[in-house]
VEXFI-407385 format. One record per residue: residue in one letter; x, y, z of N, C-alpha, C in turn; residue number from 1. Coordinates in steps of 0.2 Angstrom, whole numbers, always signed. Layout:
N
NODE   rest      nu      nv      nw     cau     cav     caw      cu      cv      cw    nr
NODE      A       X       Y       Z       X       Y       Z       X       Y       Z   NUM
...
***
This chain:
271
NODE   rest      nu      nv      nw     cau     cav     caw      cu      cv      cw    nr
NODE      M    +235    +864    +670    +240    +869    +668    +243    +872    +675     1
NODE      K    +249    +875    +674    +253    +877    +680    +252    +885    +680     2
NODE      K    +250    +888    +685    +250    +895    +685    +257    +898    +688     3
NODE      V    +257    +904    +687    +264    +908    +689    +264    +908    +697     4
NODE      L    +270    +909    +700    +271    +909    +707    +266    +914    +710     5
NODE      I    +263    +913    +715    +258    +917    +719    +262    +921    +724     6
NODE      T    +263    +927    +724    +266    +930    +730    +260    +932    +735     7
NODE      A    +262    +933    +741    +257    +934    +747    +253    +940    +745     8
NODE      L    +255    +945    +742    +251    +951    +740    +246    +949    +735     9
NODE      T    +248    +946    +730    +243    +944    +725    +238    +939    +727    10
NODE      A    +240    +934    +731    +236    +930    +734    +230    +933    +739    11
NODE      L    +233    +938    +743    +228    +941    +747    +223    +945    +743    12
NODE      S    +225    +948    +737    +220    +951    +733    +215    +946    +730    13
NODE      M    +217    +940    +728    +213    +935    +726    +208    +933    +731    14
NODE      I    +210    +932    +737    +206    +930    +742    +201    +935    +744    15
NODE      G    +203    +941    +743    +198    +947    +745    +192    +947    +740    16
NODE      L    +194    +946    +733    +189    +945    +728    +184    +939    +730    17
NODE      A    +187    +934    +732    +183    +928    +733    +178    +929    +739    18
NODE      A    +180    +933    +744    +176    +934    +750    +170    +939    +748    19
NODE      C    +171    +943    +743    +166    +948    +741    +161    +944    +736    20
NODE      G    +161    +938    +736    +156    +934    +732    +157    +933    +725    21
NODE      S    +163    +931    +723    +164    +930    +716    +163    +923    +714    22
NODE      G    +159    +919    +718    +157    +912    +716    +155    +909    +723    23
NODE      D    +152    +903    +722    +150    +899    +728    +154    +892    +728    24
NODE      S    +161    +893    +726    +165    +887    +726    +167    +884    +733    25
NODE      T    +164    +888    +738    +166    +885    +745    +160    +880    +747    26
NODE      S    +155    +879    +743    +150    +874    +745    +149    +870    +739    27
NODE      G    +146    +864    +741    +144    +859    +736    +150    +854    +734    28
NODE      E    +148    +849    +731    +153    +844    +729    +157    +846    +723    29
NODE      L    +163    +844    +723    +168    +846    +718    +167    +843    +712    30
NODE      S    +169    +847    +706    +168    +844    +700    +172    +838    +699    31
NODE      E    +170    +833    +695    +174    +827    +694    +179    +828    +688    32
NODE      D    +179    +833    +685    +183    +834    +679    +189    +839    +680    33
NODE      L    +188    +843    +686    +193    +848    +687    +195    +849    +694    34
NODE      L    +201    +849    +696    +203    +851    +703    +208    +857    +703    35
NODE      K    +207    +861    +708    +212    +867    +708    +216    +865    +714    36
NODE      V    +222    +864    +713    +227    +862    +718    +232    +867    +720    37
NODE      G    +234    +868    +726    +239    +872    +728    +245    +868    +731    38
NODE      V    +251    +871    +729    +257    +868    +732    +262    +873    +733    39
NODE      T    +267    +871    +737    +273    +876    +738    +278    +874    +733    40
NODE      A    +282    +879    +731    +288    +878    +726    +293    +873    +729    41
NODE      G    +296    +869    +724    +301    +865    +726    +298    +857    +725    42
NODE      P    +300    +853    +730    +298    +846    +729    +291    +845    +728    43
NODE      H    +287    +848    +732    +279    +847    +731    +277    +849    +724    44
NODE      E    +280    +855    +722    +278    +857    +715    +281    +852    +710    45
NODE      Q    +287    +849    +710    +289    +844    +706    +285    +838    +705    46
NODE      I    +283    +836    +711    +279    +830    +712    +272    +831    +709    47
NODE      M    +269    +837    +710    +263    +838    +707    +263    +839    +700    48
NODE      E    +268    +841    +697    +268    +842    +690    +268    +835    +687    49
NODE      K    +270    +830    +690    +270    +823    +687    +263    +820    +689    50
NODE      V    +260    +822    +694    +253    +820    +696    +248    +823    +690    51
NODE      V    +249    +830    +688    +245    +833    +683    +245    +829    +677    52
NODE      E    +251    +826    +675    +252    +822    +669    +248    +816    +669    53
NODE      L    +248    +812    +675    +245    +806    +676    +237    +807    +676    54
NODE      A    +235    +813    +679    +228    +814    +680    +225    +816    +673    55
NODE      A    +229    +819    +669    +226    +821    +662    +225    +814    +658    56
NODE      E    +229    +809    +659    +228    +803    +656    +221    +799    +659    57
NODE      E    +219    +801    +665    +213    +798    +668    +207    +803    +667    58
NODE      G    +208    +808    +663    +202    +813    +661    +201    +818    +666    59
NODE      L    +206    +819    +671    +205    +824    +676    +210    +830    +675    60
NODE      E    +207    +836    +674    +212    +841    +674    +214    +844    +680    61
NODE      V    +220    +845    +682    +222    +848    +688    +225    +854    +687    62
NODE      D    +222    +860    +689    +225    +867    +689    +229    +868    +695    63
NODE      M    +236    +869    +694    +240    +869    +699    +242    +877    +700    64
NODE      T    +242    +879    +707    +244    +885    +709    +250    +884    +713    65
NODE      V    +256    +888    +712    +262    +887    +716    +263    +893    +721    66
NODE      F    +263    +892    +727    +264    +897    +732    +272    +897    +734    67
NODE      T    +274    +903    +737    +280    +904    +739    +281    +905    +747    68
NODE      E    +275    +904    +750    +275    +904    +758    +270    +899    +760    69
NODE      Y    +269    +898    +767    +265    +893    +770    +258    +895    +772    70
NODE      V    +256    +901    +772    +250    +904    +775    +244    +903    +769    71
NODE      M    +246    +906    +764    +240    +907    +759    +238    +900    +756    72
NODE      P    +241    +895    +755    +238    +889    +753    +232    +886    +757    73
NODE      N    +233    +887    +764    +227    +885    +768    +221    +891    +768    74
NODE      V    +223    +897    +767    +218    +902    +767    +214    +902    +760    75
NODE      A    +218    +900    +755    +215    +900    +748    +210    +894    +748    76
NODE      L    +212    +888    +751    +208    +882    +752    +202    +884    +755    77
NODE      D    +202    +887    +761    +196    +888    +765    +192    +893    +761    78
NODE      E    +194    +898    +757    +190    +902    +754    +187    +900    +747    79
NODE      G    +189    +894    +745    +187    +891    +739    +190    +892    +733    80
NODE      E    +196    +896    +734    +200    +897    +728    +204    +891    +726    81
NODE      L    +205    +886    +731    +208    +879    +729    +203    +874    +731    82
NODE      D    +204    +868    +729    +200    +862    +731    +204    +858    +735    83
NODE      I    +211    +858    +735    +215    +853    +738    +222    +857    +739    84
NODE      N    +226    +855    +744    +233    +858    +744    +237    +852    +746    85
NODE      S    +244    +853    +745    +249    +848    +746    +255    +852    +748    86
NODE      F    +257    +853    +755    +263    +857    +756    +265    +856    +764    87
NODE      Q    +260    +853    +768    +261    +854    +775    +261    +847    +779    88
NODE      H    +263    +846    +785    +262    +840    +789    +256    +842    +793    89
NODE      K    +254    +836    +796    +248    +837    +800    +248    +841    +806    90
NODE      P    +254    +841    +810    +254    +846    +816    +254    +853    +814    91
NODE      Y    +257    +855    +808    +256    +862    +805    +249    +863    +804    92
NODE      L    +245    +859    +800    +238    +860    +798    +234    +860    +804    93
NODE      D    +235    +856    +809    +231    +856    +815    +232    +863    +819    94
NODE      N    +238    +865    +820    +239    +872    +823    +236    +877    +819    95
NODE      F    +237    +877    +812    +234    +882    +808    +226    +883    +809    96
NODE      K    +223    +877    +808    +216    +877    +809    +213    +879    +816    97
NODE      E    +217    +878    +821    +215    +880    +828    +216    +888    +828    98
NODE      E    +221    +890    +826    +223    +897    +826    +218    +902    +822    99
NODE      R    +216    +899    +816    +211    +903    +812    +204    +900    +811   100
NODE      N    +203    +895    +815    +196    +892    +815    +194    +890    +808   101
NODE      L    +198    +886    +805    +196    +884    +798    +194    +877    +798   102
NODE      D    +189    +876    +794    +186    +869    +793    +189    +865    +788   103
NODE      L    +196    +863    +789    +200    +859    +784    +201    +852    +787   104
NODE      I    +203    +848    +783    +205    +841    +785    +210    +838    +781   105
NODE      E    +214    +833    +783    +218    +830    +779    +215    +823    +777   106
NODE      V    +216    +821    +770    +213    +816    +768    +217    +810    +765   107
NODE      A    +224    +812    +765    +229    +807    +763    +236    +809    +765   108
NODE      T    +240    +805    +766    +247    +807    +767    +251    +807    +760   109
NODE      T    +256    +811    +760    +260    +811    +753    +267    +809    +754   110
NODE      V    +271    +814    +756    +278    +812    +757    +281    +815    +763   111
NODE      N    +287    +812    +765    +290    +814    +771    +297    +816    +770   112
NODE      F    +299    +822    +773    +306    +824    +772    +309    +822    +779   113
NODE      P    +312    +816    +779    +313    +813    +786    +319    +816    +789   114
NODE      M    +318    +818    +796    +323    +820    +800    +327    +813    +802   115
NODE      G    +333    +814    +802    +337    +808    +804    +342    +810    +810   116
NODE      I    +345    +804    +813    +350    +805    +818    +357    +803    +814   117
NODE      Y    +361    +808    +814    +368    +807    +811    +374    +807    +816   118
NODE      S    +379    +804    +814    +385    +803    +818    +391    +803    +813   119
NODE      I    +397    +806    +816    +403    +805    +812    +406    +798    +814   120
NODE      G    +406    +796    +820    +409    +790    +822    +405    +784    +824   121
NODE      L    +399    +785    +824    +394    +779    +826    +390    +777    +820   122
NODE      S    +389    +770    +819    +385    +767    +814    +378    +765    +816   123
NODE      D    +377    +766    +823    +370    +763    +825    +369    +767    +832   124
NODE      V    +363    +769    +833    +361    +773    +839    +363    +768    +846   125
NODE      A    +363    +762    +845    +365    +757    +850    +372    +758    +853   126
NODE      E    +376    +761    +849    +383    +762    +851    +384    +769    +855   127
NODE      L    +379    +773    +856    +379    +778    +861    +381    +776    +868   128
NODE      Q    +386    +780    +871    +388    +778    +878    +385    +783    +883   129
NODE      E    +386    +781    +889    +384    +785    +895    +386    +792    +895   130
NODE      G    +382    +797    +895    +384    +804    +895    +386    +807    +889   131
NODE      D    +385    +803    +883    +387    +806    +877    +383    +813    +875   132
NODE      K    +386    +817    +872    +382    +823    +869    +378    +822    +863   133
NODE      V    +372    +824    +863    +368    +823    +857    +364    +829    +855   134
NODE      G    +365    +831    +849    +362    +838    +847    +355    +837    +844   135
NODE      L    +352    +843    +845    +345    +844    +842    +344    +851    +841   136
NODE      P    +339    +852    +837    +337    +859    +835    +334    +863    +841   137
NODE      N    +336    +870    +842    +333    +873    +847    +327    +877    +846   138
NODE      D    +324    +876    +840    +317    +879    +839    +312    +874    +841   139
NODE      P    +306    +877    +844    +301    +873    +846    +298    +867    +842   140
NODE      T    +297    +868    +836    +294    +863    +831    +299    +858    +830   141
NODE      N    +305    +860    +828    +310    +855    +826    +313    +851    +832   142
NODE      G    +313    +855    +838    +316    +852    +844    +311    +847    +846   143
NODE      A    +305    +848    +846    +300    +843    +848    +300    +837    +843   144
NODE      R    +301    +838    +837    +302    +833    +832    +308    +828    +833   145
NODE      A    +313    +832    +835    +319    +828    +837    +319    +824    +843   146
NODE      L    +315    +826    +848    +314    +822    +854    +310    +816    +853   147
NODE      I    +305    +817    +849    +300    +811    +847    +305    +806    +843   148
NODE      L    +309    +809    +839    +314    +804    +835    +318    +800    +840   149
NODE      F    +321    +804    +845    +325    +800    +850    +321    +795    +853   150
NODE      E    +315    +797    +855    +311    +792    +858    +310    +786    +854   151
NODE      E    +308    +787    +848    +307    +781    +843    +314    +777    +843   152
NODE      A    +319    +780    +843    +326    +776    +843    +327    +773    +850   153
NODE      G    +323    +774    +855    +324    +771    +861    +329    +774    +866   154
NODE      L    +331    +781    +864    +336    +784    +868    +333    +788    +874   155
NODE      L    +326    +789    +874    +323    +792    +880    +316    +791    +880   156
NODE      T    +312    +793    +885    +305    +793    +886    +302    +800    +887   157
NODE      L    +297    +801    +884    +294    +808    +885    +287    +807    +888   158
NODE      D    +286    +813    +892    +279    +813    +895    +274    +812    +889   159
NODE      P    +269    +807    +889    +265    +806    +884    +260    +812    +882   160
NODE      E    +259    +816    +887    +255    +822    +887    +258    +828    +882   161
NODE      A    +265    +827    +881    +268    +833    +878    +267    +833    +870   162
NODE      G    +267    +827    +867    +265    +826    +860    +270    +830    +856   163
NODE      V    +267    +834    +851    +272    +838    +846    +274    +844    +849   164
NODE      T    +273    +846    +855    +275    +852    +858    +281    +850    +863   165
NODE      A    +283    +844    +863    +288    +842    +868    +294    +846    +868   166
NODE      T    +297    +847    +874    +303    +850    +875    +308    +846    +880   167
NODE      V    +314    +848    +881    +319    +843    +885    +316    +843    +892   168
NODE      N    +312    +847    +894    +309    +847    +901    +304    +841    +901   169
NODE      D    +301    +839    +895    +297    +833    +895    +300    +826    +895   170
NODE      I    +306    +826    +896    +310    +820    +896    +309    +817    +903   171
NODE      T    +306    +811    +903    +304    +807    +910    +309    +802    +911   172
NODE      E    +312    +799    +906    +317    +794    +907    +323    +795    +902   173
NODE      N    +329    +795    +904    +335    +796    +900    +340    +790    +902   174
NODE      P    +339    +784    +900    +343    +779    +903    +351    +779    +902   175
NODE      Y    +353    +782    +896    +360    +783    +895    +363    +789    +898   176
NODE      N    +358    +793    +901    +361    +800    +904    +364    +804    +899   177
NODE      L    +361    +804    +893    +363    +808    +888    +363    +816    +889   178
NODE      D    +368    +819    +886    +368    +827    +887    +365    +830    +881   179
NODE      F    +359    +832    +881    +355    +834    +875    +357    +842    +874   180
NODE      I    +360    +843    +869    +363    +850    +867    +358    +853    +862   181
NODE      E    +355    +859    +864    +351    +862    +859    +355    +867    +855   182
NODE      L    +354    +867    +848    +358    +871    +844    +354    +874    +838   183
NODE      E    +356    +879    +835    +353    +882    +829    +353    +876    +824   184
NODE      A    +347    +875    +821    +346    +869    +817    +351    +869    +811   185
NODE      S    +352    +875    +808    +356    +875    +802    +364    +874    +803   186
NODE      Q    +365    +875    +810    +372    +874    +812    +374    +867    +814   187
NODE      I    +369    +863    +815    +371    +856    +818    +375    +852    +814   188
NODE      P    +374    +852    +807    +379    +848    +803    +386    +850    +804   189
NODE      R    +388    +857    +805    +394    +859    +805    +397    +858    +812   190
NODE      Q    +393    +856    +817    +396    +855    +824    +395    +847    +825   191
NODE      L    +394    +843    +820    +393    +836    +822    +399    +833    +824   192
NODE      D    +405    +835    +822    +411    +832    +825    +412    +833    +832   193
NODE      E    +408    +838    +835    +409    +839    +842    +404    +835    +846   194
NODE      L    +400    +831    +843    +394    +828    +846    +395    +820    +845   195
NODE      A    +392    +816    +849    +392    +809    +847    +387    +808    +842   196
NODE      A    +381    +812    +842    +376    +811    +837    +372    +817    +837   197
NODE      A    +367    +818    +832    +363    +824    +832    +357    +822    +827   198
NODE      A    +351    +825    +829    +346    +825    +824    +346    +831    +820   199
NODE      I    +346    +830    +813    +347    +835    +808    +341    +835    +803   200
NODE      N    +338    +841    +802    +333    +841    +797    +335    +839    +790   201
NODE      T    +331    +837    +786    +333    +834    +779    +336    +840    +775   202
NODE      N    +333    +846    +775    +336    +851    +770    +343    +852    +772   203
NODE      F    +345    +853    +779    +352    +854    +781    +356    +848    +780   204
NODE      A    +353    +842    +781    +358    +836    +780    +360    +836    +772   205
NODE      I    +355    +838    +768    +357    +837    +761    +362    +843    +759   206
NODE      E    +361    +849    +762    +366    +854    +761    +373    +852    +763   207
NODE      H    +373    +848    +768    +380    +845    +770    +382    +839    +767   208
NODE      G    +379    +837    +762    +381    +831    +758    +378    +824    +760   209
NODE      F    +374    +824    +765    +371    +818    +767    +365    +816    +763   210
NODE      V    +364    +809    +762    +358    +806    +759    +355    +803    +765   211
NODE      P    +349    +806    +767    +346    +803    +773    +345    +796    +774   212
NODE      T    +342    +793    +769    +341    +785    +769    +347    +781    +769   213
NODE      E    +353    +784    +767    +359    +781    +767    +364    +782    +773   214
NODE      D    +364    +789    +775    +369    +791    +780    +367    +792    +787   215
NODE      S    +360    +792    +788    +358    +792    +795    +359    +786    +798   216
NODE      I    +359    +786    +805    +360    +780    +809    +353    +778    +812   217
NODE      F    +348    +783    +811    +341    +781    +813    +337    +787    +809   218
NODE      I    +331    +785    +807    +328    +789    +803    +320    +789    +804   219
NODE      E    +317    +794    +804    +309    +794    +805    +306    +789    +801   220
NODE      P    +301    +785    +804    +297    +781    +800    +292    +785    +795   221
NODE      S    +290    +781    +790    +286    +784    +785    +279    +787    +788   222
NODE      D    +277    +784    +793    +270    +786    +796    +271    +791    +802   223
NODE      S    +277    +794    +802    +278    +799    +808    +273    +804    +807   224
NODE      P    +272    +808    +813    +267    +813    +813    +269    +819    +809   225
NODE      W    +275    +819    +806    +277    +824    +802    +277    +823    +795   226
NODE      V    +274    +817    +793    +273    +816    +786    +268    +821    +783   227
NODE      N    +269    +823    +777    +265    +828    +774    +258    +825    +771   228
NODE      V    +253    +830    +771    +247    +828    +769    +243    +832    +764   229
NODE      L    +238    +829    +761    +234    +832    +756    +228    +835    +761   230
NODE      A    +226    +841    +760    +221    +844    +764    +215    +846    +759   231
NODE      V    +209    +846    +762    +203    +848    +758    +198    +852    +763   232
NODE      R    +193    +855    +761    +188    +857    +765    +184    +851    +768   233
NODE      T    +182    +851    +774    +179    +845    +777    +173    +843    +773   234
NODE      E    +169    +848    +771    +163    +846    +767    +165    +842    +761   235
NODE      N    +171    +842    +758    +173    +839    +752    +177    +832    +753   236
NODE      K    +178    +830    +759    +182    +825    +761    +180    +818    +757   237
NODE      D    +174    +817    +756    +171    +811    +753    +170    +811    +746   238
NODE      D    +171    +817    +743    +169    +818    +736    +173    +813    +731   239
NODE      V    +170    +811    +726    +173    +805    +722    +179    +808    +719   240
NODE      V    +180    +814    +717    +186    +817    +713    +192    +817    +718   241
NODE      V    +190    +818    +724    +196    +818    +729    +199    +811    +730   242
NODE      Q    +195    +806    +730    +198    +799    +731    +201    +798    +724   243
NODE      K    +199    +800    +719    +202    +799    +712    +209    +802    +712   244
NODE      F    +209    +808    +715    +216    +812    +715    +221    +808    +720   245
NODE      I    +218    +806    +725    +222    +802    +730    +225    +796    +727   246
NODE      D    +221    +792    +723    +223    +786    +720    +229    +787    +715   247
NODE      I    +228    +793    +711    +233    +795    +706    +240    +797    +710   248
NODE      Y    +239    +800    +715    +245    +802    +719    +249    +796    +722   249
NODE      H    +245    +792    +724    +248    +786    +728    +249    +780    +723   250
NODE      S    +250    +782    +716    +251    +777    +711    +259    +775    +711   251
NODE      D    +260    +769    +708    +267    +766    +708    +271    +771    +704   252
NODE      E    +268    +775    +699    +272    +779    +694    +274    +785    +698   253
NODE      I    +270    +788    +703    +272    +794    +707    +278    +791    +712   254
NODE      K    +277    +786    +715    +282    +783    +720    +289    +782    +716   255
NODE      Q    +289    +779    +710    +295    +778    +707    +298    +785    +705   256
NODE      F    +294    +790    +703    +296    +797    +701    +300    +800    +707   257
NODE      I    +297    +799    +713    +300    +802    +719    +306    +799    +721   258
NODE      E    +307    +792    +720    +313    +788    +722    +318    +790    +717   259
NODE      E    +317    +791    +711    +322    +793    +706    +324    +800    +706   260
NODE      Q    +319    +804    +707    +320    +812    +707    +324    +814    +713   261
NODE      F    +323    +811    +719    +325    +814    +725    +330    +809    +729   262
NODE      E    +331    +803    +726    +336    +799    +729    +337    +798    +736   263
NODE      G    +331    +798    +740    +331    +796    +747    +330    +803    +751   264
NODE      S    +330    +808    +748    +329    +814    +752    +322    +816    +753   265
NODE      V    +318    +813    +749    +310    +814    +750    +308    +807    +749   266
NODE      I    +303    +805    +754    +301    +798    +754    +293    +797    +753   267
NODE      A    +291    +793    +749    +284    +792    +748    +281    +789    +755   268
NODE      S    +275    +791    +757    +273    +788    +763    +269    +782    +763   269
NODE      W    +267    +780    +756    +263    +774    +755    +267    +768    +753   270
NODE      E    +265    +762    +754    +268    +756    +752    +267    +755    +744   271
***
């Protein structure tokens, strides 16, 4: 069943009670008949609603809690109020775990909200010319994601040590001598006609009328580091019910639902 939206304040109260010893749900193997799953509102919620339906047919009850921000789903998972969550990509999870010293782990990929390279006048990244202006988001997370995308497209080479924290200063090779222009992510679609091409986040691309899989001239692969994941407490990563849940999520029915519901703006990560 689906719970009401959890605000940060309510969730904090809930976690406080758990910390005071309202159960031992943070230890031991998970129940094979019931899973408490946390998601964020929006596409993750919509997909999970379908998963709940299919799980019920397999004799597994999925109790879904919907959050409206990105902190509490991991805190609630760590405290045992959730058994699994679905809302984040691995770089976010890794950073969150390190900052808060949490023993969580990803067990499967889910969907990708692919960043793409878009252009008004070009149909392929190979058409970029010497010295062209190319836009990318100016915030650290999306900027690094865009640079990795440009590298995937063969437009530049990054210092391999930079990883998901890459900045323009980590560009080691720029064979086309492209001029990389850092802009506010939400404004890039409106400034696209002033650029040869630009990396645009899915949500802003959709707002501007683009369909990522159709209108981008290059798009993130499904196995990009930014693909979203299912996370559990490390002690539960091999539990039977976790694998059962993954199998349901990775079913043909869920993939078809994603394709029909989101029409390319959200992409299933599995074949």
